[in-house]
C-alpha positions in Angstrom: 49.1 163.6 103.4 52.3 161.6 104.4 51.1 158.6 103.4 50.8 160.5 99.4 54.1 161.8 99.9 55.4 158.1 100.2 53.6 156.7 97.6 55.3 159.5 95.5 58.7 159.0 96.4 58.0 154.9 95.5 56.8 155.7 92.2 59.8 158.2 91.5 62.6 156.0 92.4 60.2 152.3 90.9 62.0 152.9 87.2 66.2 152.7 88.9 65.1 149.5 90.8 66.8 146.7 88.6 64.5 144.0 86.9 64.3 140.8 89.2 64.2 138.4 86.6 68.4 138.2 86.0 68.8 138.1 89.5 66.2 135.4 90.2 68.3 133.4 87.1 71.6 134.0 88.9 70.0 132.9 92.3 69.3 129.8 90.6 72.4 129.0 88.5 74.5 129.6 91.8 72.2 127.1 93.6 72.4 124.7 90.5 76.4 124.9 90.6 76.4 124.3 94.3 74.7 121.4 93.9 76.5 119.9 91.4 80.1 120.8 93.3 78.3 118.7 96.1 77.6 115.8 93.9 81.2 115.9 92.5 82.9 116.1 95.6 80.6 113.3 97.0 81.3 110.9 93.7 85.5 111.6 94.4 84.9 110.8 98.0 83.2 107.2 96.6 86.5 106.8 94.3 89.0 107.5 97.6 86.8 105.0 99.4 87.3 102.6 96.9 91.0 103.4 96.8 90.7 103.9 100.7 89.5 100.0 101.0 92.3 98.5 99.2 93.5 96.7 102.2 90.9 97.1 104.5 87.4 96.9 102.8 85.6 99.3 104.7 84.1 102.4 105.1 85.9 106.3 105.0 86.0 108.6 108.2 88.9 111.1 107.7 89.8 114.4 109.8 87.3 117.1 108.8 88.8 119.9 106.9 87.7 123.6 107.2 86.3 125.7 104.6 83.4 124.8 101.5 83.9 121.9 99.6 86.4 122.2 95.9 85.0 123.0 93.0 83.6 120.8 90.2 86.2 122.5 88.3 89.1 121.2 90.5 88.1 117.6 89.7 87.5 117.6 86.8 89.9 121.0 84.8 91.8 122.3 87.6 94.4 124.8 87.0 96.8 123.5 89.2 99.6 121.0 87.0 99.2 117.3 87.6 101.4 116.5 90.0 104.4 114.5 88.7 105.9 112.9 91.5 104.9 109.6 93.6 101.7 109.9 96.3 101.5 108.3 99.3 98.4 107.8 101.2 98.0 106.3 104.7 95.1 103.9 105.5 94.2 103.2 108.9 91.4 100.6 110.0 90.4 100.9 113.4 89.0 97.8 115.0 85.1 98.3 114.7 82.4 100.3 113.7 83.4 104.0 115.7 85.8 105.4 118.0 85.0 103.9 121.1 87.4 100.9 120.4 89.8 103.2 118.5 93.0 100.9 117.7 94.3 100.9 114.1 94.5 97.6 113.7 95.0 97.7 110.0 97.5 100.2 108.8 98.3 100.5 105.0 99.9 102.7 102.8 99.3 103.0 99.3 102.1 103.9 97.3 101.5 105.1 93.8 105.1 105.8 92.0 105.8 108.9 89.7 105.3 106.6 86.4 101.9 105.6 87.0 102.7 101.9 86.5 100.3 100.9 89.2 99.6 100.9 93.0 101.3 99.4 96.4 99.5 98.3 98.9 102.1 98.0 101.8 101.1 97.1 105.1 102.8 97.6 108.4 102.3 95.4 111.1 100.1 96.6 113.8 102.4 94.7 116.6 105.8 96.2 115.2 107.5 98.5 117.9 107.7 102.1 117.4 108.5 105.4 119.0 105.5 107.4 119.4 105.4 111.1 119.5 105.3 112.1 123.1 104.5 108.5 124.1 107.8 106.6 124.1 108.0 103.3 122.4 104.7 100.9 121.8 102.8 98.7 119.0 102.1 100.7 116.2 98.2 100.3 116.7 98.5 102.2 119.7 99.3 105.4 118.3 95.9 105.9 117.1 94.1 106.0 120.5 97.1 107.8 122.0 96.4 110.6 119.4 92.5 110.3 119.8 92.2 110.1 123.3 90.1 107.3 125.7 87.3 109.5 127.2 85.8 111.0 123.8 87.9 109.5 121.4 88.9 112.3 118.2 89.1 110.2 114.8 91.0 113.2 113.3 93.7 113.4 116.4 94.1 109.8 116.2 95.0 110.0 112.3 97.2 112.4 112.4 99.4 111.0 115.5 99.7 107.7 113.4 100.6 110.0 110.5 103.4 111.1 112.4 104.4 108.0 113.7 104.4 106.6 110.1 106.2 109.6 108.7 108.8 109.2 111.7 109.0 105.3 110.9 109.3 105.3 106.8 110.8 108.9 105.9 108.1 109.4 103.4 105.8 112.2 103.4 102.2 111.4 103.6 100.1 112.9 101.0 96.4 111.9 102.2 95.1 109.9 104.4 91.7 108.4 105.6 90.9 106.0 108.9 88.4 103.1 108.3 85.8 101.3 110.2 84.2 97.5 109.7 80.8 99.1 108.9 80.6 99.6 105.3 82.6 96.8 104.3 79.2 94.9 103.8 77.5 97.5 101.9 80.4 98.1 99.8 81.1 94.4 99.0 77.5 93.9 97.9 77.4 96.9 96.0 80.2 95.4 93.6 78.6 92.2 93.0 80.6 90.4 95.2 84.7 90.8 95.9 87.1 87.7 94.1 89.8 86.7 96.0 91.9 83.6 95.9 93.5 82.3 99.5 96.5 80.6 99.5 95.4 78.9 102.8 92.4 78.1 104.7 91.3 80.2 107.1 88.1 79.4 109.8 86.2 81.8 111.3 86.5 82.2 115.1 83.7 84.8 115.4 81.0 82.4 113.2 82.7 79.0 112.6 82.5 79.9 108.7 85.0 78.3 106.6 86.9 79.9 103.7 88.7 76.8 102.0 92.1 77.4 100.2 91.7 78.6 96.8 89.1 81.6 94.8 85.8 82.5 96.4 83.2 85.7 95.5 82.5 87.2 98.9 79.9 89.1 99.9 79.5 91.7 102.2 78.8 89.3 105.5 81.5 87.2 104.4 84.0 89.9 103.6 83.8 91.4 107.2 84.8 87.9 108.6 87.7 87.3 107.0 89.0 90.3 107.4 88.4 90.2 111.0 90.3 86.9 111.2 93.9 86.6 113.0 93.7 83.8 115.2 94.7 80.5 114.5 96.7 81.7 111.1 99.8 80.7 111.0 101.8 83.9 110.9 98.6 85.7 112.7 97.8 89.0 111.9 100.6 89.3 109.4 98.6 86.6 107.6 95.6 88.5 108.2 97.5 91.7 106.7 97.8 89.5 103.7 94.6 88.4 103.2 93.4 92.3 103.4 96.1 92.9 100.6 94.4 89.9 98.5 90.3 91.5 99.4 92.0 94.9 98.6 92.9 94.2 95.5 89.7 92.0 94.4 87.8 94.7 95.7 89.5 97.5 93.4 90.0 95.2 90.2 86.0 94.4 90.3 85.5 98.2 91.0 87.5 98.9 87.8 85.5 96.1 85.8 82.5 97.7 85.9 84.1 101.1 85.6 83.3 102.3 88.8 86.8 104.2 89.1 86.0 106.4 85.8 82.2 106.7 85.1 80.4 109.2 87.1 76.8 107.5 86.9 78.5 104.4 88.0 80.1 106.4 90.8 76.5 108.3 91.6 74.5 104.5 92.1 77.3 103.2 94.4 77.2 106.3 96.2 73.5 106.2 96.9 74.1 102.6 98.0 77.0 103.4 100.6 76.8 107.2 100.9 75.4 107.4 104.2 78.3 105.6 105.9 81.1 107.8 104.1 82.1 110.6 105.4 85.2 112.1 103.4 87.7 115.1 103.8 91.1 114.6 103.7 93.7 117.4 102.4 91.8 118.3 99.7 94.4 119.4 97.2 96.7 115.7 97.9 92.7 113.9 97.2 92.1 116.0 94.1 95.2 114.8 93.1 94.7 111.7 93.7 91.7 111.2 92.2 92.8 112.6 88.8 95.5 110.4 88.6 93.4 107.8 89.0 92.8 107.1 85.1 96.5 107.8 84.1 97.4 104.4 85.9 98.8 101.7 83.3 97.1 99.3 85.5 94.6 99.3 88.7 96.2 95.8 89.8 98.0 96.5 92.9 100.9 95.0 94.3 100.7 93.8 97.8 103.6 94.0 99.9 104.5 94.3 103.9 107.5 96.1 106.0 110.1 93.3 106.4 109.8 92.5 110.4 111.4 89.6 112.6 110.5 88.6 116.4 108.4 86.3 118.0 105.8 88.2 120.1 105.9 85.4 122.8 109.2 86.6 123.9 109.4 90.6 122.6 106.1 91.9 122.8 106.7 93.8 120.0 107.5 93.0 116.2 110.5 94.4 114.6 111.9 95.6 111.5 113.9 92.9 109.9 117.2 94.7 110.3 118.8 93.3 106.9 115.4 93.4 104.6 113.5 96.3 106.1 116.3 99.2 105.4 116.8 98.5 101.8 113.0 98.1 101.4 112.4 101.8 103.2 114.8 103.1 100.8 113.3 101.9 98.0 110.1 103.0 99.5 111.7 106.7 99.5 113.5 106.7 96.4 110.0 105.5 94.6 112.1 101.9 93.5 109.2 99.8 95.0 109.5 97.7 91.4 112.9 96.7 91.6 112.5 96.1 94.9 109.6 93.7 94.2 111.4 92.1 91.3 114.7 91.2 93.4 112.2 89.6 96.3 109.6 87.9 94.5 108.8 85.6 97.7 108.1 88.4 99.6 105.2 90.0 97.0 101.8 88.6 97.4 101.3 85.7 94.9 97.7 84.6 96.0 95.0 87.1 93.8 
């Protein structure tokens, strides 16, 4: 009797049940949109990776934000107004393939001016003596391990303390940032068919004994890693390594641009297939999206390589020091978005080799 009553009740309410077809279709559409968002975010991350290796040529690992990934609409037809001012991206290259050896031995600012003329690559020497918040004065590269910790290093905290240190040093706002390791330089360099570089001086590897003669080369992944590691035996030590890194960076960016990687989603997806396992991308979303949207607006992606002017002999001073005459003028030009004028007045301090 109870069973008959239940059957009758279900029969009376069955006409009120909504059809399942539209619901199933809605679920399928949501699934497709989420997959597309994920692919678009990963592709955008690859573009940022290419910008990130401007001076370092290595894979990307950045502080992980809370919340879901940005939508495809934000990447393409965002309702946010396009940024009109200058943007600054902080790139940190740690000395190894993971957080265990977490010193930021390459510190680079990518400055994109408000006129969108071209990017500027600015090396901040790792041995520069700077005030590190909460730690006193030490070398710039020490900010990362102080922030990350030494027992179980946390990349995000290392990046954050370095960002604060760089902000206090330069007086600029850092809009986005990435932390880079050596691991993906091989796959990135190989994926774009090798990186063209022209070295002003001979470089001999103390690690592999490989010789890089002065002149132009096309470096595969293994050679790229080898070059970027070298500082011993160079006339200016780490400053020459920073210069070689900027030269490498310029070649990588130009090679990627020539192949349409920076603007072609299909090429981005292909590159992501190659290097995706080594890439983790999650800086401040709004700033990164703004950066990605700006790439096609640049009049040229051929960057200008610069370095913060410094003086000092490490054997005597332990630290490099900012040049008391040139550094204040340089930092003022950076803050006021006048690096083009500064470079024109100091051509000898601009990278000549490509």
